[in-house]
N, C-alpha and C positions, 0 to 999 in steps of 0.2 A: 547519423540517423538517430532519432529520438527513440525512447523506449516504446512509445505508443506506435510509431510507424513500424518498428521491428515486430511488435505483436500482431499488427495488421498483416504484415507480410507472411508471418507464420500461419495466421488464420486462412489467408487466401491459398497458401500452399496446401494446407490440410483439406480445404474444400475441394481444390483441384484434384488432389490425390484420390479422394473418395467420390469424385464426379458429383459433387453437390452444388446445386445452383442456389445462390443467396440473392434475394431481392429485397431491397429496402423500400419501405413505403411510409408515407406520412399518416399518422393517426392523430386526430385533433385531441387536445387536452381533455375535453369533456368526455370523450370515449375512452380515455386512457389515464384515468385519475391517479392510479397507484404509481405507474412508472413516471408520470409527469411530476408527481410530488417528490419522488426520490431524486429526480434530476434537479429539482429546485431547492432541496434542503441544503442548508449550509452547515458543515461540520465545524462548529466553533472550537473544537478541541484539536483540529488538524493544523498544527503550526510546528515550527522547529526553531531550535535555538540558533542564533547567528553562528555561521561557520567559524568566526573568530573565537567565540566562547567555547564552541565544541573543541576546537584545536587546543585551547587553553586547558580544558578539562582533561584531554588526552595527555598533555604535557605534565599535568599534576598527578594523574592516577594511572597513566599508561594507556596504550592503544586498546580500544574496545573491540571485541570480536563479533558482536551481533547487536543490532538495533531491535529491541523488543516491541516497540510500539511505533511502527513506521507506516507511511503511506507514500504514494508517488510524490507528494509534495514535501513530506517531512523526513524521508529516509536520509540518514547520515552515513550509513555503511552499506557495503555490497550485500552482506548477509542481514536479512531483515524478516520480521514477522509483521503481519498486517491484520487489521480487523476484517478485511474483505478477502475473498478468494481471488488470487492473482498468481499466475504462473511464475512471476518474478520473485516471489517470496518463499521462504522456507516453510512457512506454516501460517495458520490463522489462529487468532486468540492465544497469544503467547502465554497467558496465565495457565493454560492447560499443559504446558511443556516443562520438562526438567531444565532448570537454568544452571545447574551445577556444571563446573568445568569450563564455564564461559566467563569472559569479562564483558558483562552486559551493559549496553547503553540503554538507560531507562528514562524516557521522557513521556510518561503515560498521559492519556487524556485526563484532564483534571477531574472529570466526573467519576473516574475509577478510583480516585485516591481514598475514598471512604470504604472501599470494598476490602 
């Protein structure tokens, strides 16, 4: 079972537990510009290093404990921080957290490199 289907199952269990009925309906793009735009935006910073090179980095510098700039597409480690709220991550906006005591994997969005 994939991560998305697991989250959907949890959502349905939560809805059932609280006796909430959820109905999906189509809203045309013209009437829903904001959400439609979000779904069409491409995050050009959302990429990950090839697994072979990630393994090489771990062989050179040791195993990393947390992925500081992850997404569902780019996460290299079970412990991750994301730019978006998601129950599968330890937090959002990793720059706001204390990084001490961790062996951090850092592959930030290139747009953040000047911050």
